[in-house]
Structure formats: structure tokens, C-alpha cells
N, C-alpha and C positions, 0 to 999 in steps of 0.2 A: 736521845732520839733525832731522827733525821729532819732535815729541814730542806726547803729549796736551794740552798746553797751548795747541797751534796749532789754532783751531777750523776753519781752512780745510781741515785734511787729517784731524786727529784728533777722534772724536768724544769729547764731554766725558763721563767716566764716573765713578762714584763709586770711591772709593780701595778700598773692600771688595771690589767687583768684579774690578778688577785684580789685587789681592792674592790673592784666592781662585784666579782663574785661573793666575795665576803659581805658585802653591803646587801645584795639581794637576798642571800641566805639566812643572814643574821648570825653566822656562824664565823668563828676564826681559825684559821690554821697556822702552824709556824711559818713565819717567813722571814725571821732575822737571824736565823740559824742558832738563837739560844737553845740550850738543852732544857727539857723540863726539870723542875726541882725533884730531887730524888730523897726519899726517906732514908735515914740511916738504919742500918739492919737491925738495930736494937729497937727502932719505932716501926718497923715493917710490921703489918699484920698478916696471920696466916693467910689471907685470901689474896696477899700480893705477889706478883711475880717478877724476880730480878731479871728475866730474861730480855734481853734486846729484842726491839721489835724487827722482824724479818724484812729485809729490802729489796728481794727480787720476787718476780712472780712465783717462781717455781719455790722458793722458801715460805712464802704466805701460804699458797697452797698445803705445803708440808705441815706448817703449823696448825692451820685449820683442819686437817683432816686428822692430826693427833690429837687435836681437841676433841673432835667428833668421836675418835675411839674411845677416849675416856668416857664421854657422854653414854656411848653404848654399853660399857662396862660398868657404869656407875662410880667410876673412881675419879670424880670432878676434883680439879685444883681449885676452880674458881679464881683464877688470876686476875688481879687489877680490879678489884672489887671493894678493897678497903678504903678507910678514911684517907689515908695517905694519898692514893691513886686519886680519889676525888679532887683532892687538894692540887695534886700536881697538874691536873688538866683544866683547872678552873679559869684560867686565862686563854690558853691554847689547845688545841688538839691535833693529833697526827695520825689518824687511823691507817692501819695497814691494808685494810680490805674494804670492799664494797659488796654487800650481800643484797641480792634483789629477791625478794620472797614473798610468799602469799601471806594475807592477813591472818590466817588460819591462826587460831589460839595456841594450838599443839605444835607449831613450829617456830618457836623464839630464837632468831639466829644466834643471840649471845650464848643461850644455854646449848644450844644444838652442837656449836663449835668450842664451848667452854673458854670463853673469852670475857672481857670485862669492859669497864669504863674506858671510853677512848681509844677502843682497838677496832671498832668496825663504823662505817656508815651503813646503817640497817634501813633499806627502802622496801616497804611492803605495800603491796596492792593486792586487790581480788584477783587471784589466778596468776600473780606476778606480770600483770600485763603492763606495757610499757607505752606512754602518750608523751608529748612534747613536755609538760611540766616535769614528767617522770624521768624522762631521758635527761633534761637539765640537772635533777637532783643526782643520777647517776655519775654524770660528767664532772660533778663539782670536785669530788677527790682527786680523780686523775688529772684534769686539768690545772687545778690551783695547786696540787701539793704532790704530784706524782704518785698518788695510790697506786701501786703497782697489779692489784687484782680485782676483777669483779667476778662475783659468782652468781649466775642465774639459776636460783634453787627452786626446782618443781618439786611436789609432793605427793605421796599415796594419798588416795581418796579425797582429791582436791573438789570441794564443793561447788567452788566458782566454775570449775572446769566441766564439772557434772552436770551443772544446771545449763551452762551454755551448750554442752553437747546436745541434751534432750531438746533445748529450744531450737537449735540449728537443724537437728534431725526432724522435727515435727513442723517446723516452720511456724512456730509459735513464739513470737518476742517475748523477752523477759519484762517485766515492769520496769518502768522508769529508767533510769540512766544504767540499771543493769544489763541493758541490752548491748551498752557500749562495750562491755566485757565481752561478750558474746561474739561481737564483731571483731573485737581484738584478736580471739582466738580462732577465728574463722579460717584462716590458712592452716593451722594445725587440724582441724577438724576436716578439711578438704583433703589433706595429705592422707590422714588415716582412713579415710572412707574410700580410698582406692584399693585397700587390702581388707583382709579379714584377721582379725584380733580377739583373743580370748577375753580380753577387758579392754574394750575400744577408749574408755575414758582414761585408763591408765597410760594407753599408747598415746593419746591425745596430750596429756601432761608431759610426757617425754619429749614428744616432737615440738610441742609449745616452748618447752624450755631451750631445745637446740635452735629453734628458728629465732627466738628473742636474743640470744647469745651470739648468733651470726649476724643479727641487724645491729647489735651494738658494735660489732667488729669492724661493720661498714660506716659507722656513724663518723660524720666529718670531723667531729673533734676528738674522737677516740681512735680513729684507724691510724693516723700518723704514729701515735703513742704504741699501738699494736705493732706496726710495721717496724718500728725502731727496737723492738723488743723490751720494752720499759713498762708495758702493759699486756697483760692476758686476761681474756674473758672466756670464762669457763661455764659450761652448762651443767648441772648437777640434779639427782633425784633423792629426796628424802623419804625413806621408809618409816612410816608410823609404828610398823610392827615391830622393826629392830632398832629404830633410831639411828641407823647407819646412813650416810650420806654416800651416794654413789656418783662418781664423775662420769659424765656422759661424753663431753667432747670438748675440745679446747685447752687440755692441760698442758701447761709450758714445759719445754724441755729443762731437764735439771741442770 
């Protein structure tokens, strides 16, 4: 698997930055160029995948959408879910994608994209809203180890967005810190309020995903990586009815 010593995938970073980020998060990524131990073919479990990790934004998106297609069809491979994989990443990790999605129990990223242990940084908040501490979590993979793709994944019938829509429309704040979610999605509410929609909540989910992705592309730590082409930030929408992920915007060129 790749490491920060491979410039084609991993940004060259100072040791201090990597060490500081690792200390803050309590996680470790590969920084010494050593490859993860691989199980022998005879020892590989049926749920392990021999495929090398994708190295570019477009290759990562392709891998994720292929996995999602298997999820839709019910032909899951369940890669990297065996004991050998668990042991291979017990000291270091090198995920190839960041998924920013909702806490909704019906949208588990590793299952939706048919991935396994050590493949994704999965960040989940109500309505996939982003605040400073969440942004820091999103930055971690791309900044410290060059993870090449971020996907902001909204989904059909999102309860957090539905409650926020109702609260904002009726001017009745949600209880406790739930109101912070409503405030975070207010720009999406204001955007969809300018037109007519058959399903305003669904329209709000899509706009919110696009706006969040656009904001991450402007993030001071991520923008330089996006500009160089080593990172792409994609907005997407997940259908609960079909299981399919639809790319909304930001797809990298092949």
C-alpha cells in the first residue's frame, strides 16, 4: 500500500505535522514507506481482496461506485473484512477515501460501498453537517497521508434535514443542540425556498450536500490539494429505495 514517500499519491509533509495530527487523533497512518503485511494466498479468507488500493481521485471514485453497484445488486464481495486484513492494519492504516455522511442507521458507508477494514475514514454527523472539529477530522486523511477523495453523502428521507426544514419554516427552534443542525443547513433551506419543489426536503438534502462539498474545496488545508489535483471533493446522494449512490458534482476527470 502507498505511503507518504510516494509522491504520485501522497503529499510530502513535514514529520511534525504528521506526528501532531496522529497524536491529536490517536490514529496512525503510514509514514515510513513500509508496505502492510500481506497474507499468503493460501491463508487469505474469502472476504479479503487482493486488489491494490486506488491511488488517484478518479480511481477511488471508480472503486467506490463499483462497490456500490455490488450493494445495489446484492452481489457483495465484502473485501478486506477477514482476520488477515484486521491483522495487516493493526499497526498502521492507509484509507483511500473519506466519507462524510449522516448518522442514519440505514446508511453505513462501508456497506454502501462494499469496502472493508482500513479502506475508509468514515465521518458521520446528523445531516452530515460540518463544524470545526468535524472539518479537522475530514482534513486528517488528505493532509497527513494524502487520501485522494472526499465524498459528502446526503441521503433520501434524512430525518435530520426534515426536522431542520420544519423548524426553519415554522420558526420553532429544535430542542437542545439539535438546533445547531438546523442552523448548519439553513443555507440549503434558504436556497430551496427560492423555488418550488415537489419534495422540498429532498431538494434541501441535495443542495446541502453540494454546499458542504463546495465549502470543503475552499477549506484552507484542503484547497491547495484540490488545486494540485491530488484531492477531489465530491457531493453525492444515496437512495434508500434503491441503494444506489448518485454523484451530484465534483467528480474528478478520469
